[in-house]
C-alpha positions in Angstrom: 184.5 234.9 117.0 187.7 235.8 115.8 191.3 234.6 116.4 191.8 238.2 117.8 190.7 237.1 121.2 193.9 235.1 121.6 195.9 238.2 122.2 194.4 238.6 125.8 195.8 235.0 126.7 197.5 234.9 129.9 198.1 231.3 130.6 196.3 228.4 130.7 197.3 225.0 133.2 197.2 221.6 131.3 197.3 219.5 134.3 195.0 216.0 134.3 196.6 213.6 132.5 199.7 214.9 131.1 200.6 215.3 134.4 200.1 211.7 135.7 202.3 210.5 132.9 204.8 211.7 134.3 208.7 224.2 112.4 211.9 226.5 109.6 208.4 228.1 109.2 208.0 230.6 107.0 205.7 232.5 109.3 206.4 235.9 110.0 206.1 236.5 114.1 204.7 240.0 115.7 207.4 241.3 117.1 205.1 242.7 119.9 204.0 238.9 120.6 207.3 238.3 120.7 208.5 236.5 124.2 212.0 237.1 125.3 214.2 233.0 126.0 214.9 233.4 129.5 217.8 231.6 130.4 218.2 229.2 127.8 220.9 226.6 128.0 222.9 226.9 124.4 225.4 224.6 122.5 228.7 225.9 122.7 229.7 226.8 119.5 226.1 227.0 118.3 224.9 224.7 115.0 222.0 224.2 112.9 219.2 221.8 113.9 216.9 220.3 111.7 213.1 219.0 112.1 209.9 218.8 110.1 206.5 217.5 110.6 203.0 219.5 111.4 202.1 222.3 109.6 199.9 222.9 112.7 203.0 224.1 114.7 204.4 226.8 111.8 203.3 230.0 113.8 204.4 228.8 117.2 207.3 227.2 115.6 207.9 230.9 114.1 208.0 232.5 117.5 210.2 229.7 119.0 212.9 229.8 116.1 213.0 233.3 116.6 213.4 233.7 120.4 215.9 230.3 120.3 218.3 231.9 117.4 218.1 235.3 119.4 219.5 233.8 122.6 221.7 231.5 121.3 224.6 232.7 119.1 225.4 230.9 115.8 222.5 228.6 116.5 219.7 227.8 113.7 216.8 225.3 113.7 215.2 224.6 110.3 211.9 223.2 110.5 210.0 221.9 107.6 206.2 222.1 108.1 205.3 219.4 105.2 202.8 217.7 107.5 203.1 215.1 110.1 203.4 212.3 108.3 206.2 213.4 106.5 207.8 214.6 109.6 207.5 211.2 111.2 208.9 209.7 108.1 211.9 211.9 107.8 212.8 211.6 111.6 212.8 207.9 111.0 214.8 207.9 108.0 216.9 209.6 109.8 216.5 213.2 107.9 216.1 215.4 110.8 216.9 215.4 114.4 213.5 215.9 115.7 209.9 215.7 114.3 206.6 217.7 115.2 203.3 215.5 114.9 200.0 216.0 115.7 200.0 212.1 116.4 202.1 210.0 118.3 204.1 207.6 116.9 202.1 204.2 116.6 203.8 201.0 117.7 205.3 200.0 114.4 206.8 203.7 113.9 208.1 203.3 117.3 209.8 199.9 116.6 211.2 201.6 113.1 212.4 204.5 114.6 214.5 202.9 117.8 217.4 202.1 114.9 217.4 205.8 113.9 217.4 206.4 117.9 220.9 204.8 118.0 218.9 201.4 119.7 217.3 204.3 122.5 213.9 205.0 123.2 211.8 206.7 121.3 209.4 209.8 123.1 206.4 211.8 122.1 206.9 215.4 124.0 203.4 217.2 124.0 205.0 220.5 123.4 201.1 222.1 121.7 197.6 221.8 122.3 194.9 223.7 120.2 191.9 223.6 119.3 190.9 222.5 116.0 188.1 224.8 114.4 185.9 224.1 112.1 185.7 227.5 110.1 183.9 228.3 106.6 183.2 231.1 104.8 179.9 231.9 103.9 178.4 235.9 103.3 176.9 237.2 106.7 177.1 234.5 108.9 179.8 234.6 111.1 179.0 231.5 113.7 177.2 228.5 113.2 176.2 225.6 115.8 177.0 222.2 114.7 176.1 219.2 116.3 178.7 216.2 115.6 176.4 214.4 113.9 175.8 217.3 111.5 179.5 218.4 111.3 180.5 214.5 110.4 177.3 214.6 107.5 178.7 217.9 106.0 182.5 216.3 105.8 181.3 212.9 104.4 178.9 214.8 101.7 175.9 213.8 103.1 174.6 217.2 104.0 175.5 219.5 100.7 173.3 222.5 101.3 173.9 225.2 103.7 170.0 226.1 104.2 170.0 222.3 105.0 167.1 221.6 107.7 169.6 219.9 110.2 171.6 223.0 110.0 169.0 225.3 110.0 167.1 223.5 113.1 169.8 224.5 115.1 170.5 228.3 114.0 166.7 229.5 113.4 168.4 233.0 113.4 170.8 232.8 110.6 170.1 233.5 107.2 171.0 230.4 105.6 171.8 230.6 101.8 170.5 227.9 99.3 174.0 227.0 98.2 176.6 224.4 98.1 178.6 223.1 100.6 182.0 223.0 99.7 184.2 221.1 101.9 187.9 221.7 102.2 190.3 218.4 103.5 193.8 218.1 103.6 195.5 216.5 100.6 198.8 215.5 102.5 198.6 212.7 105.2 198.0 215.0 108.4 197.5 214.5 112.3 195.1 217.0 112.6 193.3 215.3 110.1 193.8 212.4 112.3 192.2 213.8 115.4 189.2 215.3 113.5 188.2 212.2 112.0 189.4 210.8 115.3 186.9 212.9 117.0 184.2 211.8 114.1 184.2 208.8 114.8 183.5 208.6 118.6 181.4 211.4 118.9 179.3 211.3 115.7 178.5 207.4 116.1 176.7 206.1 112.7 177.0 209.4 110.8 180.6 209.0 110.1 181.6 205.2 109.3 185.0 205.8 108.2 188.2 204.1 109.9 190.4 206.9 111.9 193.4 207.4 109.9 195.8 210.7 109.0 194.7 210.4 105.1 190.9 211.8 104.2 189.0 208.2 103.7 186.8 209.3 100.6 187.1 211.2 97.7 187.5 214.7 98.2 185.2 217.8 96.8 188.0 220.1 97.3 191.7 219.4 98.8 194.9 221.1 100.1 198.3 220.7 101.0 198.7 221.8 104.6 197.0 224.2 107.6 197.9 227.3 105.0 196.7 226.1 102.2 193.5 224.8 103.4 192.9 228.3 105.0 193.6 230.0 102.1 191.5 227.7 100.0 188.1 228.5 102.2 189.2 232.3 102.1 189.1 232.1 98.4 186.0 230.3 98.2 182.6 230.7 99.0 180.4 228.3 100.8 183.6 226.8 101.7 184.2 224.7 105.2 187.3 222.9 106.3 188.7 221.9 109.7 192.4 223.7 110.8 194.4 224.3 113.7 192.7 227.2 115.3 195.7 229.7 114.9 194.9 229.6 110.9 191.6 230.9 111.4 191.7 235.0 110.9 188.0 236.2 110.0 187.2 233.2 108.5 183.6 231.9 110.7 183.5 229.5 113.3 181.3 226.5 114.5 180.6 226.1 117.8 180.4 222.5 118.4 177.6 220.4 120.8 178.7 219.0 123.7 176.2 217.2 126.0 173.2 219.9 126.2 175.5 223.2 124.9 177.5 224.3 122.2 180.9 225.3 123.1 183.0 228.0 120.8 186.3 227.2 120.4 189.5 228.9 122.7 192.5 227.5 124.5 190.5 227.4 127.9 188.1 225.0 126.3 191.1 223.0 124.5 192.8 222.8 128.1 189.5 221.4 129.5 189.1 218.2 127.2 193.2 217.0 128.0 192.5 217.9 131.8 189.9 215.0 131.3 191.5 212.6 129.4 194.2 209.6 130.4 198.2 208.9 129.6 198.4 206.3 126.5 198.2 203.0 128.2 201.6 201.8 126.4 203.8 204.9 127.8 207.2 204.6 128.7 208.6 206.4 132.0 209.7 208.7 129.2 206.9 208.7 127.0 204.0 211.3 127.5 201.5 210.7 124.7 197.6 211.2 125.8 194.4 209.5 124.9 191.6 212.2 124.0 188.2 211.7 125.3 186.2 212.9 122.4 182.9 212.1 124.1 182.8 214.0 127.5 179.7 215.8 127.9 181.4 218.2 130.7 180.2 221.7 130.4 182.5 224.2 128.7 184.7 221.7 127.1 185.5 221.9 123.5 186.0 218.4 122.2 188.1 218.5 118.9 191.7 219.4 119.6 195.3 218.2 118.6 197.9 217.6 121.1 201.4 218.5 119.0 204.3 216.4 119.7 207.7 216.9 119.5 209.4 213.3 119.0 213.2 212.8 119.9 215.5 210.5 120.5 216.8 209.4 124.2 220.1 208.7 122.6 221.9 210.3 119.8 225.1 209.1 117.5 226.4 212.7 117.9 227.0 214.5 120.8 226.0 217.8 118.8 222.7 216.7 117.5 222.0 215.8 121.3 222.4 218.7 122.6 220.6 221.2 120.0 217.8 219.2 120.5 218.0 219.4 124.5 218.5 223.3 123.9 215.8 223.8 121.9 213.0 221.3 123.4 213.9 222.7 126.4 213.2 226.3 125.2 209.9 225.1 123.9 208.5 223.9 126.8 209.9 226.3 129.4 207.2 228.9 130.3 208.6 231.1 128.2 208.6 229.3 125.2 204.5 228.3 125.8 204.0 232.0 126.6 205.4 233.0 123.1 203.3 230.2 121.4 200.1 231.2 122.9 201.0 234.6 122.1 201.9 233.7 118.6 199.2 231.1 117.6 196.6 230.9 120.4 197.7 227.5 122.1 197.1 226.4 125.3 200.1 226.5 127.9 201.6 223.3 129.4 201.4 223.3 133.3 204.3 223.4 135.4 203.8 219.8 136.5 203.8 218.7 132.8 206.7 221.1 132.2 208.5 219.7 135.7 207.9 215.9 133.7 209.0 217.1 129.8 211.9 218.3 131.4 212.9 215.3 133.5 212.8 213.4 130.4 214.6 216.2 128.1 217.4 216.2 130.6 217.8 212.8 130.1 218.4 213.0 125.6 222.2 211.8 125.2 224.7 211.0 122.8 226.0 207.8 122.5 229.5 206.3 123.3 
């Protein structure tokens, strides 16, 4: 399966759990995929908005940046795709006005961020939903079926050859070579890693004995920085395999993941399906919209390895200009036009209208302290 299938994707509703709770990227944007920003509420006099975080968002961020800056004179968004963990740290320390993160702030981070947010509430706004692909580079093989246990054993370095009987049994028609498997993981603290490891921890049982963390839990065979870094490492090797936001897959081979009695290819539709089947996080407040994904679902058609990437913001900023710029940009990101721009550029699943209404209700409350 190649990522080009996303160019025909017109719209996926993200309802269910999210409705109930109610990056300066250097990536080039395809002009044919660039969406008009529509009726953007621009800030008088413009200004520079700083953000940092998830590299999974960098393709979508390039589209959001181009459209918002095009609509709002003298307005610039600078997003550094340094990874979710580093982005959260920069936000908490006050270095940036918003963070992109593939994991919501935890309880400790939320407490630390309250002071940075002028004593106000800190919120996690789900703005980007995408499958995490298990992608590989193996001559003559474009797709493979793998159970959660097989994926776990490969990344835990327990299955080390491509023609291992556990892989071969699931793929009798594949010409699997007697070749070493080279798993490539993220070198930086990463929300993509945290989501992937959370999936393995829940779906693979005893085959994955490690704690859930944004840091890779074992000594790597090979590691690289960011989503682009792991993709380049896999493309430049042979017998390589990684986990990565699906917008970075390009021409690599991909894994259909075992769900119940079937094997499901990644797609925006299948990614949205697991979110619909999941619940809001218990500790959410009125304005916080984090989601607990159900990685063990056996529902037909669901692709279970999914990331929800959040925009993390303050409900109150010290400076009015910061509050206005955050409101303007995030309002565009969650708008129908913004979500479609991300879908066409990065293959993400647009949020539903119910979810959009919920997020807009929160974004509109962002203000500056007196």
